N, C-alpha and C positions, 0 to 999 in steps of 0.2 A: 434665239437670233433670227435677225431678219431677210429675207426673201426677194426678191424682185421681179422684172420680165425675162433680164437676164440669166439671173439664180435658174430660170422654170428651166430656160432653153438648153441651159450647161445641163441641167438634172435628163432634162423628157428627150433631148434631143441632138443631145453631146455637144451642141455650141460653143465653142468659145469665153465665157463668159467674162474676160477683161483681156488686155493685153490688143495690137492692130491686128490680133485675126481677127477680134470680135469686130472690129468695124469691117473687115473685109469680112466676114462672115456671116457672124450673126443680125447685125444688123439691115443687110440687104434682107437677111430672111423675115426678120420679123418686122419688117416694113413690108413687105412684098404679101403675106397674112393679111397688114391690120389694109393692104390698102389706100398702102400711102409714095405717091413715087418717091426715090432718094438717089439724087445725082449726086455717085461719089468723083473727087478731081483731084486732082494734085495738092498739096498742102500749099501755103505761100510759103516767100523768103520766110517774113516772120514767125510763121509756125514752125517752120525748118528751125530757125535760130534759136528759137523756144526751147525748140524741141532739144537743141542739143546744147542748151544753157540748163536746162532737165535733166539730161542723163550727165553729164560734169560737174555740178548740184551732187546730183546722188554717190556718183564714182567717190567726188574727194569725201562724204558722208563714211562712203564704206572704209573709204582708207585709214579716213580721225576715229572712224570705232573698233578699230584694230591695233591701235595705240595704248603705251602704255602711260597715263595721264598720270600729272600730281598728284598724285593720292593724299597726301600725306595732306596738302590745300584743302582738296577738295574733302578731307573725314574732319579739319579744322575745323570749319565752316559749314559741316553738319549735309555737305552736296552728297547728292547720289544720282549715278547714272540710269534710273533702272525705266526713266522713260523720256531721257534727253541724249544722245549722240554726244557726247565731249570726249575730246582726245586736248593731245599734245605732241605735237608733230614740225619738224625743220620746214620752212617754204623746202630746200634744196632734194629732201629726203620725200616732198609729198611730192614734189616735181619729176621725181625719179619714178615713182610708181604709177603718175598718173602715165608717165610715158611710157612704162609699163604695159600699161590697161590698150593705148594704142593713141594714146592723145599727143596731140604735134606739142612741139614749141609756140606756135603761132599758137594758137588753139589756148593756149593757156597764159598766153600773156592778154591777150584782145579782149576775153573772157570779165578781166578785170576781177579775178572770185581767188584770186591770189596775194596779188598784193596790186600794189599801182607807186606812183614817181613816191607817193608818201609816206605809203605806210606797209607793211606788212600782214597780214591776219592772222598769218601761223608763224608759230617760233616755238624756240624750248625754253622762251618767258612768260612765253602766255597759255590758259587756254583755256580750247576752241569750243565755241556752241556751237551750235546745226542749228540755223532757222529753218520750219515747214512752214505750208502752206495749211491751208486750212483740210486740205487732201492728205497730210503730212509729207508731200514733196519736201526735199530738202533743195531750199530754192537760195541760200544764203548763210554766211554766218560772223557770227557776234566773238570776239579774244576777250576777256580781262587779261593785263595785262599783268604781269604778278612786279616786275620792276620798275617801269617805266609809266609816264600819262601819256595821254588820254587813259585812264580808266579800263575804260569799255572802245574799242575800236568796229566797226560797224564794215563787210564790206558793201561796194557802192549800192545804190539799184542800178537792175537790169531790166530784161527784158520779160524774167519772172519776178524779179521781187524792188518790189514797193514797198518802205519802211514804213510809211506813214498805212500804208493796205493793208501790215500785215502785224499782229498780233503773238509774239511770240508765247510760244508754249497750247495755243489754242486746238490743236488738233485732239492734243494728253488731256487738255481743259474738258474736248466736247465730249471722251474716250471717258473718262474719270468723273465727274460729273452727277449723273448721275446714285456711281454710291458715296462721291466724297464731298458733292455740294460744289461752289467755283467761286473762285476769287478771285480777286485781280491785287497783282505784287510789281514791283518797278523793277525786274531787272532779272534777264536770266537764273540770275545766281537766289535768287528767288522761291524762281521755278524750281532751279536743281535739288 
């Protein structure tokens, strides 16, 4: 188990080690102890938009993880969802669940995380994988079409997801590599 200065503050002084309270309490406390001047300010509009996309991606992944995936399809290919969030849900059902969680129709349509004018990234005819960044935060989705072409459909690039800078399964690889080595695979099915 590795510990850092933030964990130490949490253990020794009861200060938050993560989350929004970490920024408000722990960071200023440490800065003061170390004699470093910190100016706290409001998040920029771009940072707020990124935060909103991270929250939406996380909520989509939570909903997706609770769905009944096409288990026969996964078994046939030897896929498992031990280290990945894989699911299957219609766009309509997903929208309904996200609206129950407090998201608006406008939030969902402007995010382009569920669909665009040409493609839907979720559906009962797809197996959807959650794409995470190196910190294991959901940032996008890739769906395997079961009945049509193209074979795979990715959500478009957003403020939090840049395809050329995102290596699918990296957070899992970083966690597992000390035990199992590191392998480069072609697609999400290979990682599953």
